[in-house]
Biotite code that builds the C-alpha atoms (Angstrom):
import biotite.structure as struc

atoms = struc.array([
    struc.Atom([-5.875, -109.453, 69.104], chain_id="A", res_id=1, res_name="MET", atom_name="CA", element="C"),
    struc.Atom([-7.619, -106.456, 70.763], chain_id="A", res_id=2, res_name="TRP", atom_name="CA", element="C"),
    struc.Atom([-7.673, -106.456, 74.458], chain_id="A", res_id=3, res_name="LYS", atom_name="CA", element="C"),
    struc.Atom([-10.041, -104.321, 76.592], chain_id="A", res_id=4, res_name="GLU", atom_name="CA", element="C"),
    struc.Atom([-8.153, -102.556, 79.340], chain_id="A", res_id=5, res_name="GLU", atom_name="CA", element="C"),
    struc.Atom([-8.304, -99.024, 81.054], chain_id="A", res_id=6, res_name="ASP", atom_name="CA", element="C"),
    struc.Atom([-11.260, -98.049, 79.261], chain_id="A", res_id=7, res_name="ASN", atom_name="CA", element="C"),
    struc.Atom([-9.846, -98.718, 75.900], chain_id="A", res_id=8, res_name="CYS", atom_name="CA", element="C"),
    struc.Atom([-9.470, -101.257, 73.045], chain_id="A", res_id=9, res_name="LEU", atom_name="CA", element="C"),
    struc.Atom([-5.955, -102.006, 72.674], chain_id="A", res_id=10, res_name="LYS", atom_name="CA", element="C"),
    struc.Atom([-3.829, -103.975, 69.820], chain_id="A", res_id=11, res_name="ALA", atom_name="CA", element="C"),
    struc.Atom([-0.451, -104.358, 68.457], chain_id="A", res_id=12, res_name="GLU", atom_name="CA", element="C"),
    struc.Atom([0.338, -104.967, 64.797], chain_id="A", res_id=13, res_name="PHE", atom_name="CA", element="C"),
    struc.Atom([3.535, -106.257, 63.633], chain_id="A", res_id=14, res_name="VAL", atom_name="CA", element="C"),
    struc.Atom([4.757, -105.843, 59.814], chain_id="A", res_id=15, res_name="PHE", atom_name="CA", element="C"),
    struc.Atom([7.836, -106.919, 57.750], chain_id="A", res_id=16, res_name="GLU", atom_name="CA", element="C"),
    struc.Atom([9.035, -103.303, 57.830], chain_id="A", res_id=17, res_name="ASP", atom_name="CA", element="C"),
    struc.Atom([8.344, -99.715, 58.195], chain_id="A", res_id=18, res_name="PHE", atom_name="CA", element="C"),
    struc.Atom([7.014, -99.361, 54.751], chain_id="A", res_id=19, res_name="ARG", atom_name="CA", element="C"),
    struc.Atom([4.227, -101.890, 55.396], chain_id="A", res_id=20, res_name="ASP", atom_name="CA", element="C"),
    struc.Atom([3.348, -100.297, 58.849], chain_id="A", res_id=21, res_name="ALA", atom_name="CA", element="C"),
    struc.Atom([3.227, -96.980, 57.530], chain_id="A", res_id=22, res_name="PHE", atom_name="CA", element="C"),
    struc.Atom([0.908, -98.173, 54.665], chain_id="A", res_id=23, res_name="SER", atom_name="CA", element="C"),
    struc.Atom([-1.179, -99.865, 57.171], chain_id="A", res_id=24, res_name="PHE", atom_name="CA", element="C"),
    struc.Atom([-1.603, -96.769, 59.322], chain_id="A", res_id=25, res_name="MET", atom_name="CA", element="C"),
    struc.Atom([-2.462, -94.744, 55.980], chain_id="A", res_id=26, res_name="ALA", atom_name="CA", element="C"),
    struc.Atom([-5.297, -97.002, 55.375], chain_id="A", res_id=27, res_name="GLU", atom_name="CA", element="C"),
    struc.Atom([-6.454, -96.654, 58.975], chain_id="A", res_id=28, res_name="VAL", atom_name="CA", element="C"),
    struc.Atom([-6.353, -93.165, 58.796], chain_id="A", res_id=29, res_name="GLY", atom_name="CA", element="C"),
    struc.Atom([-8.678, -93.431, 55.805], chain_id="A", res_id=30, res_name="ILE", atom_name="CA", element="C"),
    struc.Atom([-11.169, -95.342, 57.701], chain_id="A", res_id=31, res_name="ILE", atom_name="CA", element="C"),
    struc.Atom([-10.712, -92.928, 60.882], chain_id="A", res_id=32, res_name="ALA", atom_name="CA", element="C"),
    struc.Atom([-11.801, -90.100, 58.793], chain_id="A", res_id=33, res_name="GLU", atom_name="CA", element="C"),
    struc.Atom([-14.841, -91.781, 57.218], chain_id="A", res_id=34, res_name="GLN", atom_name="CA", element="C"),
    struc.Atom([-16.026, -92.611, 60.753], chain_id="A", res_id=35, res_name="MET", atom_name="CA", element="C"),
    struc.Atom([-14.907, -89.437, 62.352], chain_id="A", res_id=36, res_name="ASN", atom_name="CA", element="C"),
    struc.Atom([-13.450, -91.397, 64.979], chain_id="A", res_id=37, res_name="HIS", atom_name="CA", element="C"),
    struc.Atom([-9.594, -91.240, 65.514], chain_id="A", res_id=38, res_name="HIS", atom_name="CA", element="C"),
    struc.Atom([-7.442, -93.670, 67.104], chain_id="A", res_id=39, res_name="PRO", atom_name="CA", element="C"),
    struc.Atom([-4.471, -92.931, 69.431], chain_id="A", res_id=40, res_name="GLU", atom_name="CA", element="C"),
    struc.Atom([-1.560, -94.833, 68.025], chain_id="A", res_id=41, res_name="TRP", atom_name="CA", element="C"),
    struc.Atom([2.092, -95.255, 68.195], chain_id="A", res_id=42, res_name="THR", atom_name="CA", element="C"),
    struc.Atom([4.480, -96.559, 65.475], chain_id="A", res_id=43, res_name="ASN", atom_name="CA", element="C"),
    struc.Atom([8.036, -97.565, 65.908], chain_id="A", res_id=44, res_name="ILE", atom_name="CA", element="C"),
    struc.Atom([9.940, -99.250, 62.827], chain_id="A", res_id=45, res_name="TYR", atom_name="CA", element="C"),
    struc.Atom([7.575, -102.209, 62.026], chain_id="A", res_id=46, res_name="ASN", atom_name="CA", element="C"),
    struc.Atom([4.899, -102.095, 64.967], chain_id="A", res_id=47, res_name="LYS", atom_name="CA", element="C"),
    struc.Atom([1.986, -100.061, 65.293], chain_id="A", res_id=48, res_name="VAL", atom_name="CA", element="C"),
    struc.Atom([0.137, -99.908, 68.557], chain_id="A", res_id=49, res_name="TRP", atom_name="CA", element="C"),
    struc.Atom([-3.424, -98.696, 68.456], chain_id="A", res_id=50, res_name="ILE", atom_name="CA", element="C"),
    struc.Atom([-5.828, -97.551, 71.441], chain_id="A", res_id=51, res_name="LYS", atom_name="CA", element="C"),
    struc.Atom([-9.462, -96.989, 70.621], chain_id="A", res_id=52, res_name="LEU", atom_name="CA", element="C"),
    struc.Atom([-12.079, -95.275, 72.911], chain_id="A", res_id=53, res_name="SER", atom_name="CA", element="C"),
    struc.Atom([-14.880, -92.832, 72.583], chain_id="A", res_id=54, res_name="THR", atom_name="CA", element="C"),
    struc.Atom([-13.964, -89.567, 74.140], chain_id="A", res_id=55, res_name="HIS", atom_name="CA", element="C"),
    struc.Atom([-17.602, -88.182, 73.643], chain_id="A", res_id=56, res_name="SER", atom_name="CA", element="C"),
    struc.Atom([-18.956, -91.134, 75.672], chain_id="A", res_id=57, res_name="ALA", atom_name="CA", element="C"),
    struc.Atom([-16.211, -90.264, 78.709], chain_id="A", res_id=58, res_name="GLY", atom_name="CA", element="C"),
    struc.Atom([-13.336, -91.988, 77.181], chain_id="A", res_id=59, res_name="ASN", atom_name="CA", element="C"),
    struc.Atom([-14.965, -95.494, 77.456], chain_id="A", res_id=60, res_name="THR", atom_name="CA", element="C"),
    struc.Atom([-15.167, -98.297, 74.870], chain_id="A", res_id=61, res_name="VAL", atom_name="CA", element="C"),
    struc.Atom([-18.512, -97.979, 72.706], chain_id="A", res_id=62, res_name="THR", atom_name="CA", element="C"),
    struc.Atom([-19.890, -100.130, 69.796], chain_id="A", res_id=63, res_name="GLU", atom_name="CA", element="C"),
    struc.Atom([-18.185, -97.322, 67.625], chain_id="A", res_id=64, res_name="LYS", atom_name="CA", element="C"),
    struc.Atom([-14.715, -98.454, 68.853], chain_id="A", res_id=65, res_name="ASP", atom_name="CA", element="C"),
    struc.Atom([-15.588, -102.216, 68.348], chain_id="A", res_id=66, res_name="ARG", atom_name="CA", element="C"),
    struc.Atom([-16.734, -101.492, 65.014], chain_id="A", res_id=67, res_name="GLU", atom_name="CA", element="C"),
    struc.Atom([-13.504, -99.648, 64.136], chain_id="A", res_id=68, res_name="MET", atom_name="CA", element="C"),
    struc.Atom([-11.603, -102.504, 65.585], chain_id="A", res_id=69, res_name="ALA", atom_name="CA", element="C"),
    struc.Atom([-13.424, -104.800, 63.287], chain_id="A", res_id=70, res_name="ARG", atom_name="CA", element="C"),
    struc.Atom([-12.468, -102.754, 60.234], chain_id="A", res_id=71, res_name="MET", atom_name="CA", element="C"),
    struc.Atom([-8.793, -102.379, 61.405], chain_id="A", res_id=72, res_name="ILE", atom_name="CA", element="C"),
    struc.Atom([-8.553, -106.277, 61.564], chain_id="A", res_id=73, res_name="ASP", atom_name="CA", element="C"),
    struc.Atom([-9.854, -106.793, 57.812], chain_id="A", res_id=74, res_name="THR", atom_name="CA", element="C"),
    struc.Atom([-6.992, -104.461, 56.826], chain_id="A", res_id=75, res_name="LEU", atom_name="CA", element="C"),
    struc.Atom([-4.398, -106.462, 58.761], chain_id="A", res_id=76, res_name="PHE", atom_name="CA", element="C"),
    struc.Atom([-5.666, -109.760, 57.951], chain_id="A", res_id=77, res_name="LEU", atom_name="CA", element="C"),
])
């Protein structure tokens, strides 16, 4: 699901409707606050696109990004 390109981990998540997509984003937001690691994301109706990189490491992918991606996957699956 996640692909690494342009110094980011990127993924697209597709849901039944906007409500499900928004609920997912709210849950990801809680994880982001707990980790103090905030994604770049976009939402259009039932789709959510997420990009992860570590700004403090020069906008590259770090283990922190990989850990967050794993946590996001557990919410989605």
